[in-house]
N, CA, C and O atoms as CSV, one atom per row, in Angstrom:
chain,resi,resn,atom,element,x,y,z
A,1,MET,N,N,-16.572,-42.519,-27.031
A,1,MET,CA,C,-16.012,-41.051,-26.423
A,1,MET,C,C,-17.414,-40.793,-25.817
A,1,MET,O,O,-18.455,-40.814,-26.474
A,2,SER,N,N,-17.313,-40.524,-24.370
A,2,SER,CA,C,-18.449,-40.289,-23.430
A,2,SER,C,C,-19.090,-39.022,-23.668
A,2,SER,O,O,-18.563,-38.087,-24.271
A,3,ASP,N,N,-20.195,-39.023,-23.196
A,3,ASP,CA,C,-20.901,-37.447,-23.579
A,3,ASP,C,C,-20.164,-36.360,-22.655
A,3,ASP,O,O,-20.050,-35.194,-23.035
A,4,SER,N,N,-19.730,-36.750,-21.570
A,4,SER,CA,C,-18.748,-36.173,-21.080
A,4,SER,C,C,-17.268,-35.721,-21.516
A,4,SER,O,O,-16.574,-34.805,-21.074
A,5,GLN,N,N,-17.054,-36.505,-22.357
A,5,GLN,CA,C,-15.535,-36.146,-22.669
A,5,GLN,C,C,-16.160,-35.225,-23.929
A,5,GLN,O,O,-15.691,-34.087,-23.916
A,6,GLN,N,N,-17.138,-35.480,-25.035
A,6,GLN,CA,C,-17.373,-34.883,-26.178
A,6,GLN,C,C,-17.684,-33.534,-25.515
A,6,GLN,O,O,-17.125,-32.606,-26.099
A,7,LEU,N,N,-18.480,-33.141,-24.374
A,7,LEU,CA,C,-19.067,-31.955,-23.797
A,7,LEU,C,C,-17.739,-31.084,-23.574
A,7,LEU,O,O,-17.680,-29.944,-24.034
A,8,TRP,N,N,-16.714,-31.628,-22.883
A,8,TRP,CA,C,-15.639,-31.256,-22.257
A,8,TRP,C,C,-14.495,-30.843,-24.020
A,8,TRP,O,O,-13.861,-29.831,-24.320
A,9,THR,N,N,-14.618,-31.628,-24.470
A,9,THR,CA,C,-14.086,-31.503,-26.219
A,9,THR,C,C,-14.368,-30.265,-26.478
A,9,THR,O,O,-13.578,-29.320,-26.460
A,10,ASN,N,N,-16.004,-30.238,-26.833
A,10,ASN,CA,C,-16.173,-28.650,-27.334
A,10,ASN,C,C,-16.374,-27.521,-26.570
A,10,ASN,O,O,-16.869,-26.508,-27.065
A,11,TYR,N,N,-16.015,-27.597,-25.322
A,11,TYR,CA,C,-16.110,-26.746,-24.326
A,11,TYR,C,C,-14.694,-26.362,-24.582
A,11,TYR,O,O,-14.598,-25.307,-25.209
A,12,ALA,N,N,-13.675,-26.880,-24.295
A,12,ALA,CA,C,-12.158,-26.665,-24.967
A,12,ALA,C,C,-12.264,-25.794,-26.474
A,12,ALA,O,O,-11.649,-24.738,-26.618
A,13,ALA,N,N,-12.934,-26.252,-27.321
A,13,ALA,CA,C,-12.663,-25.918,-28.816
A,13,ALA,C,C,-13.277,-23.941,-28.573
A,13,ALA,O,O,-12.950,-23.009,-29.307
A,14,CYS,N,N,-14.042,-23.875,-27.540
A,14,CYS,CA,C,-14.295,-22.356,-27.676
A,14,CYS,C,C,-13.138,-21.234,-27.131
A,14,CYS,O,O,-13.181,-20.007,-27.219
A,15,TRP,N,N,-12.126,-22.068,-26.556
A,15,TRP,CA,C,-11.455,-21.086,-26.162
A,15,TRP,C,C,-10.236,-20.166,-27.288
A,15,TRP,O,O,-9.522,-19.164,-27.289
A,16,SER,N,N,-10.692,-21.511,-28.295
A,16,SER,CA,C,-9.485,-21.355,-29.773
A,16,SER,C,C,-10.517,-20.681,-30.577
A,16,SER,O,O,-10.103,-19.815,-31.347
A,17,ALA,N,N,-12.105,-20.971,-30.538
A,17,ALA,CA,C,-12.648,-20.685,-31.648
A,17,ALA,C,C,-12.594,-18.950,-32.509
A,17,ALA,O,O,-12.204,-17.863,-32.081
A,18,ASP,N,N,-13.176,-19.360,-33.848
A,18,ASP,CA,C,-13.459,-17.943,-34.409
A,18,ASP,C,C,-13.816,-16.834,-33.745
A,18,ASP,O,O,-14.696,-17.179,-32.956
A,19,PRO,N,N,-13.608,-15.705,-33.645
A,19,PRO,CA,C,-14.350,-15.098,-32.337
A,19,PRO,C,C,-16.036,-14.469,-32.910
A,19,PRO,O,O,-16.746,-13.796,-32.162
A,20,GLY,N,N,-16.356,-14.767,-34.030
A,20,GLY,CA,C,-17.568,-14.196,-34.172
A,20,GLY,C,C,-18.728,-15.773,-34.165
A,20,GLY,O,O,-19.955,-15.677,-34.210
A,21,GLN,N,N,-18.087,-16.903,-34.109
A,21,GLN,CA,C,-18.787,-18.221,-33.625
A,21,GLN,C,C,-18.312,-18.483,-31.981
A,21,GLN,O,O,-18.763,-19.491,-31.436
A,22,ARG,N,N,-17.650,-17.820,-31.410
A,22,ARG,CA,C,-17.430,-18.221,-29.886
A,22,ARG,C,C,-18.675,-18.254,-29.004
A,22,ARG,O,O,-19.135,-19.291,-28.525
A,23,ILE,N,N,-19.119,-17.184,-28.851
A,23,ILE,CA,C,-20.844,-17.385,-28.281
A,23,ILE,C,C,-21.853,-18.207,-28.304
A,23,ILE,O,O,-22.460,-18.601,-27.309
A,24,ALA,N,N,-22.140,-18.590,-29.774
A,24,ALA,CA,C,-23.052,-19.933,-29.847
A,24,ALA,C,C,-22.157,-20.763,-29.874
A,24,ALA,O,O,-22.950,-21.703,-29.931
A,25,ALA,N,N,-21.018,-21.344,-29.886
A,25,ALA,CA,C,-20.316,-22.379,-29.529
A,25,ALA,C,C,-20.349,-22.759,-27.897
A,25,ALA,O,O,-20.533,-23.903,-27.482
A,26,LEU,N,N,-20.133,-21.561,-27.035
A,26,LEU,CA,C,-20.178,-21.786,-25.888
A,26,LEU,C,C,-21.860,-22.026,-25.045
A,26,LEU,O,O,-22.187,-22.452,-23.938
A,27,GLY,N,N,-22.653,-21.478,-26.289
A,27,GLY,CA,C,-24.274,-21.391,-25.427
A,27,GLY,C,C,-24.530,-22.858,-26.090
A,27,GLY,O,O,-25.655,-23.343,-25.964
A,28,ALA,N,N,-23.570,-23.542,-26.758
A,28,ALA,CA,C,-23.951,-25.172,-26.722
A,28,ALA,C,C,-23.648,-26.214,-25.907
A,28,ALA,O,O,-24.203,-27.313,-25.907
A,29,VAL,N,N,-22.525,-25.755,-25.030
A,29,VAL,CA,C,-22.116,-26.509,-24.099
A,29,VAL,C,C,-21.905,-25.747,-22.576
A,29,VAL,O,O,-21.172,-26.165,-21.680
A,30,ALA,N,N,-22.686,-24.610,-22.540
A,30,ALA,CA,C,-22.598,-24.034,-20.980
A,30,ALA,C,C,-24.019,-22.903,-20.994
A,30,ALA,O,O,-24.278,-21.968,-21.751
A,31,VAL,N,N,-24.878,-23.559,-19.614
A,31,VAL,CA,C,-26.004,-22.630,-19.570
A,31,VAL,C,C,-25.516,-21.230,-19.854
A,31,VAL,O,O,-24.349,-20.925,-20.098
A,32,ASP,N,N,-26.437,-20.509,-19.799
A,32,ASP,CA,C,-26.452,-18.674,-20.163
A,32,ASP,C,C,-26.058,-18.582,-18.800
A,32,ASP,O,O,-24.987,-17.976,-18.815
A,33,ASP,N,N,-26.415,-18.915,-17.432
A,33,ASP,CA,C,-26.107,-18.461,-16.395
A,33,ASP,C,C,-24.613,-19.106,-15.756
A,33,ASP,O,O,-24.297,-19.168,-14.568
A,34,VAL,N,N,-23.816,-19.559,-16.958
A,34,VAL,CA,C,-22.535,-20.501,-16.156
A,34,VAL,C,C,-21.523,-19.267,-15.164
A,34,VAL,O,O,-21.398,-18.045,-15.235
A,35,ALA,N,N,-21.046,-20.134,-14.434
A,35,ALA,CA,C,-19.998,-19.220,-13.760
A,35,ALA,C,C,-18.647,-20.100,-13.999
A,35,ALA,O,O,-18.491,-21.265,-14.366
A,36,TYR,N,N,-17.884,-19.232,-13.699
A,36,TYR,CA,C,-16.769,-19.714,-14.506
A,36,TYR,C,C,-15.382,-19.347,-13.258
A,36,TYR,O,O,-15.533,-18.387,-12.502
A,37,ARG,N,N,-14.423,-19.991,-13.198
A,37,ARG,CA,C,-13.191,-19.059,-11.979
A,37,ARG,C,C,-11.965,-20.010,-12.457
A,37,ARG,O,O,-11.919,-21.078,-13.068
A,38,ASP,N,N,-11.087,-19.222,-11.953
A,38,ASP,CA,C,-9.685,-19.801,-12.174
A,38,ASP,C,C,-8.736,-18.958,-11.545
A,38,ASP,O,O,-8.943,-17.750,-11.661
A,39,PRO,N,N,-7.878,-19.272,-10.992
A,39,PRO,CA,C,-6.898,-18.072,-10.073
A,39,PRO,C,C,-6.711,-16.922,-10.402
A,39,PRO,O,O,-6.334,-16.144,-9.526
A,40,GLY,N,N,-6.927,-16.399,-11.871
A,40,GLY,CA,C,-6.893,-15.307,-11.939
A,40,GLY,C,C,-8.398,-14.140,-12.334
A,40,GLY,O,O,-8.538,-12.927,-12.491
A,41,THR,N,N,-9.237,-15.279,-12.360
A,41,THR,CA,C,-10.987,-14.510,-12.919
A,41,THR,C,C,-11.767,-15.284,-12.026
A,41,THR,O,O,-11.484,-16.374,-11.528
A,42,GLU,N,N,-12.781,-14.591,-11.883
A,42,GLU,CA,C,-14.058,-15.078,-12.098
A,42,GLU,C,C,-15.146,-14.374,-12.386
A,42,GLU,O,O,-15.573,-13.419,-11.736
A,43,VAL,N,N,-15.694,-14.925,-13.545
A,43,VAL,CA,C,-17.037,-14.376,-14.534
A,43,VAL,C,C,-18.344,-15.017,-14.274
A,43,VAL,O,O,-18.389,-16.021,-13.562
A,44,GLY,N,N,-19.289,-14.568,-14.740
A,44,GLY,CA,C,-20.718,-14.995,-14.830
A,44,GLY,C,C,-21.393,-14.692,-16.345
A,44,GLY,O,O,-21.458,-13.613,-16.933
A,45,GLY,N,N,-21.952,-16.237,-16.843
A,45,GLY,CA,C,-22.957,-15.670,-18.108
A,45,GLY,C,C,-22.051,-15.823,-19.287
A,45,GLY,O,O,-20.852,-15.550,-19.238
A,46,LEU,N,N,-22.546,-16.182,-20.137
A,46,LEU,CA,C,-21.883,-16.822,-21.459
A,46,LEU,C,C,-21.258,-15.323,-22.006
A,46,LEU,O,O,-20.301,-15.504,-22.758
A,47,THR,N,N,-21.535,-14.149,-21.828
A,47,THR,CA,C,-20.973,-13.116,-22.256
A,47,THR,C,C,-20.099,-12.788,-22.000
A,47,THR,O,O,-19.258,-12.459,-22.836
A,48,GLU,N,N,-19.833,-12.710,-20.193
A,48,GLU,CA,C,-18.426,-12.390,-19.751
A,48,GLU,C,C,-17.416,-13.723,-19.800
A,48,GLU,O,O,-16.256,-13.521,-19.442
A,49,LEU,N,N,-17.770,-15.014,-20.203
A,49,LEU,CA,C,-17.177,-16.074,-20.379
A,49,LEU,C,C,-16.734,-15.808,-21.572
A,49,LEU,O,O,-15.512,-15.887,-21.693
A,50,ALA,N,N,-17.421,-15.477,-22.625
A,50,ALA,CA,C,-16.871,-15.369,-23.985
A,50,ALA,C,C,-15.700,-14.122,-24.250
A,50,ALA,O,O,-14.811,-14.268,-25.089
A,51,ALA,N,N,-15.827,-12.958,-23.463
A,51,ALA,CA,C,-14.756,-12.165,-23.278
A,51,ALA,C,C,-13.525,-12.505,-22.816
A,51,ALA,O,O,-12.504,-12.002,-23.284
A,52,TYR,N,N,-13.519,-13.598,-21.632
A,52,TYR,CA,C,-12.299,-13.609,-21.090
A,52,TYR,C,C,-11.906,-14.882,-22.046
A,52,TYR,O,O,-10.735,-15.210,-21.853
A,53,MET,N,N,-12.254,-15.300,-22.555
A,53,MET,CA,C,-11.908,-16.605,-23.637
A,53,MET,C,C,-11.350,-15.613,-24.694
A,53,MET,O,O,-10.231,-15.732,-25.191
A,54,ALA,N,N,-12.021,-14.859,-24.921
A,54,ALA,CA,C,-11.240,-13.722,-26.078
A,54,ALA,C,C,-9.847,-13.057,-25.831
A,54,ALA,O,O,-8.880,-12.949,-26.585
A,55,GLY,N,N,-10.036,-12.656,-24.576
A,55,GLY,CA,C,-8.642,-12.359,-23.545
A,55,GLY,C,C,-7.666,-13.513,-23.923
A,55,GLY,O,O,-6.768,-13.418,-24.759
A,56,PHE,N,N,-7.965,-14.593,-23.201
A,56,PHE,CA,C,-6.998,-15.609,-23.607
A,56,PHE,C,C,-6.455,-15.969,-25.013
A,56,PHE,O,O,-5.292,-16.286,-25.262
A,57,ALA,N,N,-7.628,-15.855,-26.020
A,57,ALA,CA,C,-7.096,-16.182,-27.403
A,57,ALA,C,C,-6.163,-14.679,-27.793
A,57,ALA,O,O,-5.408,-14.935,-28.732
A,58,GLY,N,N,-6.037,-13.340,-27.365
A,58,GLY,CA,C,-5.177,-12.474,-27.803
A,58,GLY,C,C,-3.728,-12.736,-27.150
A,58,GLY,O,O,-2.660,-12.514,-27.719
A,59,ALA,N,N,-3.913,-13.325,-25.660
A,59,ALA,CA,C,-2.772,-13.501,-25.011
A,59,ALA,C,C,-2.009,-14.751,-25.585
A,59,ALA,O,O,-0.784,-14.791,-25.468
A,60,PHE,N,N,-2.551,-15.561,-26.073
A,60,PHE,CA,C,-1.816,-17.063,-26.370
A,60,PHE,C,C,-2.552,-17.406,-27.862
A,60,PHE,O,O,-3.396,-18.256,-28.144
A,61,PRO,N,N,-1.791,-16.255,-28.801
A,61,PRO,CA,C,-2.370,-16.670,-30.401
A,61,PRO,C,C,-1.718,-17.832,-30.602
A,61,PRO,O,O,-0.566,-17.959,-30.185
A,62,GLY,N,N,-2.497,-19.053,-31.408
A,62,GLY,CA,C,-2.534,-19.798,-31.983
A,62,GLY,C,C,-2.218,-21.236,-30.775
A,62,GLY,O,O,-1.687,-22.321,-31.014
A,63,HIS,N,N,-2.686,-20.791,-29.694
A,63,HIS,CA,C,-2.860,-22.068,-28.428
A,63,HIS,C,C,-4.687,-22.331,-28.702
A,63,HIS,O,O,-5.649,-21.674,-29.102
A,64,ARG,N,N,-4.378,-23.797,-28.172
A,64,ARG,CA,C,-5.494,-24.536,-28.087
A,64,ARG,C,C,-5.585,-25.242,-26.877
A,64,ARG,O,O,-4.527,-25.476,-26.293
A,65,PHE,N,N,-6.800,-25.685,-26.312
A,65,PHE,CA,C,-6.786,-27.095,-25.014
A,65,PHE,C,C,-6.945,-28.428,-25.602
A,65,PHE,O,O,-7.476,-28.791,-26.652
A,66,ARG,N,N,-6.514,-28.893,-24.919
A,66,ARG,CA,C,-6.858,-30.603,-25.624
A,66,ARG,C,C,-7.234,-31.368,-23.957
A,66,ARG,O,O,-6.645,-31.180,-22.893
A,67,ILE,N,N,-8.263,-32.138,-24.217
A,67,ILE,CA,C,-9.002,-32.956,-23.006
A,67,ILE,C,C,-8.577,-34.176,-22.838
A,67,ILE,O,O,-9.100,-35.206,-23.262
A,68,ASP,N,N,-7.326,-34.023,-22.022
A,68,ASP,CA,C,-6.774,-35.627,-21.643
A,68,ASP,C,C,-7.884,-36.567,-21.285
A,68,ASP,O,O,-8.085,-37.650,-21.834
A,69,GLU,N,N,-8.697,-35.961,-20.153
A,69,GLU,CA,C,-9.240,-37.364,-19.351
A,69,GLU,C,C,-10.511,-36.536,-18.836
A,69,GLU,O,O,-10.731,-35.326,-18.884
A,70,VAL,N,N,-11.295,-37.622,-18.314
A,70,VAL,CA,C,-12.650,-36.906,-17.873
A,70,VAL,C,C,-13.056,-37.998,-17.147
A,70,VAL,O,O,-12.954,-39.178,-17.480
A,71,VAL,N,N,-13.587,-37.482,-15.994
A,71,VAL,CA,C,-14.058,-38.493,-15.306
A,71,VAL,C,C,-15.333,-37.893,-14.626
A,71,VAL,O,O,-15.304,-36.679,-14.420
A,72,GLU,N,N,-16.362,-38.538,-14.281
A,72,GLU,CA,C,-17.982,-38.178,-13.967
A,72,GLU,C,C,-18.608,-38.729,-12.826
A,72,GLU,O,O,-18.203,-39.849,-12.514
A,73,HIS,N,N,-19.631,-38.147,-12.014
A,73,HIS,CA,C,-20.398,-38.939,-11.705
A,73,HIS,C,C,-21.332,-37.821,-10.669
A,73,HIS,O,O,-20.837,-36.890,-10.034
A,74,HIS,N,N,-22.676,-38.171,-10.701
A,74,HIS,CA,C,-23.893,-37.333,-10.135
A,74,HIS,C,C,-23.805,-35.761,-10.497
A,74,HIS,O,O,-23.829,-34.802,-9.726
A,75,ASP,N,N,-23.668,-35.795,-12.246
A,75,ASP,CA,C,-23.748,-34.488,-12.702
A,75,ASP,C,C,-22.893,-33.707,-12.224
A,75,ASP,O,O,-23.171,-32.539,-11.951
A,76,ARG,N,N,-21.727,-34.223,-12.048
A,76,ARG,CA,C,-20.183,-33.472,-11.615
A,76,ARG,C,C,-19.806,-34.071,-12.684
A,76,ARG,O,O,-20.407,-34.985,-13.248
A,77,SER,N,N,-18.245,-33.308,-13.173
A,77,SER,CA,C,-17.150,-34.069,-13.820
A,77,SER,C,C,-15.864,-33.490,-13.645
A,77,SER,O,O,-16.013,-32.307,-13.338
A,78,LEU,N,N,-14.653,-33.813,-13.708
A,78,LEU,CA,C,-13.356,-33.450,-13.791
A,78,LEU,C,C,-12.682,-33.435,-15.123
A,78,LEU,O,O,-13.212,-34.251,-15.877
A,79,ALA,N,N,-11.957,-32.955,-15.522
A,79,ALA,CA,C,-11.526,-32.912,-16.968
A,79,ALA,C,C,-9.927,-32.459,-16.497
A,79,ALA,O,O,-9.650,-31.522,-15.749
A,80,ARG,N,N,-9.026,-33.343,-17.114
A,80,ARG,CA,C,-7.572,-33.072,-17.172
A,80,ARG,C,C,-7.257,-32.915,-18.295
A,80,ARG,O,O,-7.265,-33.846,-19.100
A,81,TRP,N,N,-6.793,-31.308,-18.697
A,81,TRP,CA,C,-6.285,-30.865,-19.615
A,81,TRP,C,C,-4.994,-30.448,-20.162
A,81,TRP,O,O,-4.197,-30.763,-19.278
A,82,THR,N,N,-4.326,-29.903,-21.145
A,82,THR,CA,C,-3.075,-29.640,-21.757
A,82,THR,C,C,-3.193,-28.483,-22.393
A,82,THR,O,O,-4.078,-28.380,-23.242
A,83,GLN,N,N,-2.592,-27.721,-22.198
A,83,GLN,CA,C,-2.601,-26.020,-22.969
A,83,GLN,C,C,-1.878,-26.234,-24.234
A,83,GLN,O,O,-0.679,-26.142,-23.970
A,84,LEU,N,N,-2.046,-26.469,-25.442
A,84,LEU,CA,C,-1.009,-26.779,-26.223
A,84,LEU,C,C,-0.581,-25.271,-27.099
A,84,LEU,O,O,-1.456,-24.484,-27.460
A,85,GLY,N,N,0.678,-25.076,-27.319
A,85,GLY,CA,C,1.118,-24.071,-27.904
A,85,GLY,C,C,0.818,-24.132,-29.677
A,85,GLY,O,O,0.004,-24.933,-30.136
A,86,GLU,N,N,1.588,-23.185,-30.544
A,86,GLU,CA,C,1.018,-23.000,-32.085
A,86,GLU,C,C,1.533,-24.316,-32.505
A,86,GLU,O,O,1.006,-24.797,-33.509
A,87,GLN,N,N,2.668,-25.134,-31.794
A,87,GLN,CA,C,3.306,-26.307,-32.690
A,87,GLN,C,C,3.077,-27.409,-32.147
A,87,GLN,O,O,3.760,-28.405,-32.387
A,88,ASP,N,N,1.789,-27.397,-31.094
A,88,ASP,CA,C,0.809,-28.197,-30.579
A,88,ASP,C,C,1.932,-28.758,-29.340
A,88,ASP,O,O,1.809,-29.938,-29.012
A,89,GLU,N,N,2.779,-28.107,-28.806
A,89,GLU,CA,C,4.081,-28.536,-27.753
A,89,GLU,C,C,2.974,-27.760,-26.431
A,89,GLU,O,O,2.168,-26.832,-26.494
A,90,PRO,N,N,3.413,-28.651,-25.307
A,90,PRO,CA,C,2.715,-28.332,-24.232
A,90,PRO,C,C,3.006,-27.068,-23.231
A,90,PRO,O,O,4.136,-26.921,-22.764
A,91,ALA,N,N,2.224,-26.404,-23.003
A,91,ALA,CA,C,2.750,-25.136,-22.442
A,91,ALA,C,C,1.940,-25.047,-20.923
A,91,ALA,O,O,2.122,-24.169,-20.080
A,92,MET,N,N,1.152,-26.017,-20.837
A,92,MET,CA,C,0.530,-25.818,-19.258
A,92,MET,C,C,-0.567,-27.076,-19.003
A,92,MET,O,O,-1.272,-27.339,-19.978
A,93,THR,N,N,-0.755,-27.793,-17.910
A,93,THR,CA,C,-1.315,-28.682,-17.604
A,93,THR,C,C,-2.314,-28.219,-17.085
A,93,THR,O,O,-2.187,-27.002,-16.953
A,94,GLY,N,N,-3.618,-28.736,-16.581
A,94,GLY,CA,C,-4.594,-28.140,-15.434
A,94,GLY,C,C,-5.853,-29.046,-15.160
A,94,GLY,O,O,-5.762,-29.881,-16.061
A,95,VAL,N,N,-6.531,-29.233,-14.716
A,95,VAL,CA,C,-7.577,-29.949,-14.357
A,95,VAL,C,C,-8.677,-28.947,-14.094
A,95,VAL,O,O,-8.364,-27.886,-13.555
A,96,SER,N,N,-10.308,-29.250,-14.519
A,96,SER,CA,C,-11.106,-27.951,-14.146
A,96,SER,C,C,-12.407,-29.241,-13.799
A,96,SER,O,O,-12.682,-30.355,-14.246
A,97,THR,N,N,-12.844,-28.493,-12.953
A,97,THR,CA,C,-14.339,-29.356,-12.669
A,97,THR,C,C,-15.616,-28.598,-12.907
A,97,THR,O,O,-15.734,-27.375,-12.974
A,98,ALA,N,N,-16.563,-29.523,-13.026
A,98,ALA,CA,C,-18.288,-28.524,-13.320
A,98,ALA,C,C,-19.135,-29.238,-12.814
A,98,ALA,O,O,-19.027,-30.461,-12.727
A,99,LEU,N,N,-20.137,-28.542,-12.394
A,99,LEU,CA,C,-21.210,-29.157,-12.274
A,99,LEU,C,C,-22.029,-28.997,-13.853
A,99,LEU,O,O,-21.687,-28.185,-14.713
A,100,HIS,N,N,-23.164,-29.970,-13.976
A,100,HIS,CA,C,-23.947,-29.929,-15.099
A,100,HIS,C,C,-25.242,-30.070,-15.053
A,100,HIS,O,O,-25.763,-30.963,-14.384
A,101,ARG,N,N,-25.974,-29.146,-15.807
A,101,ARG,CA,C,-27.263,-28.986,-15.584
A,101,ARG,C,C,-27.995,-28.935,-17.059
A,101,ARG,O,O,-27.457,-28.324,-17.982
A,102,ASP,N,N,-29.013,-29.486,-17.194
A,102,ASP,CA,C,-29.529,-29.474,-18.449
A,102,ASP,C,C,-28.676,-30.237,-19.736
A,102,ASP,O,O,-28.761,-29.807,-20.887
A,103,GLY,N,N,-27.744,-31.572,-19.325
A,103,GLY,CA,C,-26.795,-31.323,-20.281
A,103,GLY,C,C,-25.748,-30.511,-20.741
A,103,GLY,O,O,-25.278,-30.587,-21.877
A,104,ARG,N,N,-25.366,-29.705,-19.836
A,104,ARG,CA,C,-24.262,-28.573,-20.183
A,104,ARG,C,C,-23.554,-27.808,-18.709
A,104,ARG,O,O,-24.075,-27.753,-17.595
A,105,LEU,N,N,-22.451,-27.361,-19.065
A,105,LEU,CA,C,-21.630,-27.280,-18.022
A,105,LEU,C,C,-22.682,-25.975,-17.323
A,105,LEU,O,O,-23.437,-25.239,-17.957
A,106,ALA,N,N,-22.416,-25.989,-15.711
A,106,ALA,CA,C,-22.766,-24.526,-15.273
A,106,ALA,C,C,-21.708,-23.973,-14.083
A,106,ALA,O,O,-21.419,-22.790,-13.903
A,107,ASP,N,N,-21.356,-24.779,-13.546
A,107,ASP,CA,C,-20.338,-24.051,-12.938
A,107,ASP,C,C,-18.972,-24.705,-13.002
A,107,ASP,O,O,-18.829,-25.775,-12.411
A,108,ILE,N,N,-17.693,-24.033,-13.829
A,108,ILE,CA,C,-16.686,-24.236,-13.893
A,108,ILE,C,C,-15.783,-23.644,-13.299
A,108,ILE,O,O,-15.772,-22.423,-13.145
A,109,THR,N,N,-14.670,-24.637,-12.773
A,109,THR,CA,C,-13.559,-24.228,-11.640
A,109,THR,C,C,-12.502,-24.867,-12.408
A,109,THR,O,O,-12.572,-25.993,-12.901
A,110,GLY,N,N,-11.636,-24.163,-12.465
A,110,GLY,CA,C,-10.139,-24.667,-13.825
A,110,GLY,C,C,-9.032,-24.265,-12.430
A,110,GLY,O,O,-9.086,-23.355,-11.604
A,111,PHE,N,N,-8.278,-25.137,-12.582
A,111,PHE,CA,C,-6.747,-24.818,-11.912
A,111,PHE,C,C,-5.558,-25.458,-12.545
A,111,PHE,O,O,-5.494,-26.550,-13.110
A,112,PHE,N,N,-4.551,-24.492,-12.324
A,112,PHE,CA,C,-3.549,-24.770,-13.472
A,112,PHE,C,C,-2.150,-25.584,-12.338
A,112,PHE,O,O,-1.706,-25.043,-11.326
A,113,LEU,N,N,-1.831,-26.561,-12.726
A,113,LEU,CA,C,-0.601,-27.784,-12.555
A,113,LEU,C,C,0.552,-27.044,-12.464
A,113,LEU,O,O,0.746,-26.211,-13.350
A,114,PRO,N,N,1.546,-27.195,-11.382
A,114,PRO,CA,C,3.110,-26.439,-11.664
A,114,PRO,C,C,3.228,-27.386,-12.197
A,114,PRO,O,O,2.650,-28.461,-12.039
A,115,ALA,N,N,4.451,-26.896,-13.299
A,115,ALA,CA,C,5.462,-27.605,-14.430
A,115,ALA,C,C,6.116,-28.570,-13.670
A,115,ALA,O,O,6.957,-29.302,-14.193
């Protein structure tokens, strides 16, 4: 598994992480001033992103993200992902892009793909 694939896999796990461990897990894969945006939000910093992730976990209990593919170049990467439901059934797919800084994600943009 490439370093970027592992980074994205660890980042994806933050979305369904134990609330008491989420901020520490997120800090291991994202810079302190991380920027995050998707069609529904735009947040900045680890604390705001962790709070957004907590909202996701509350809205989609038992769901998690699987990283299906990562491509990378010049400190940037694109990850294709699948949101899996409680029974590991696909609930949504999408892609996310990121700028990397110091080996961590610095600027993340998520896109939801049509069904």
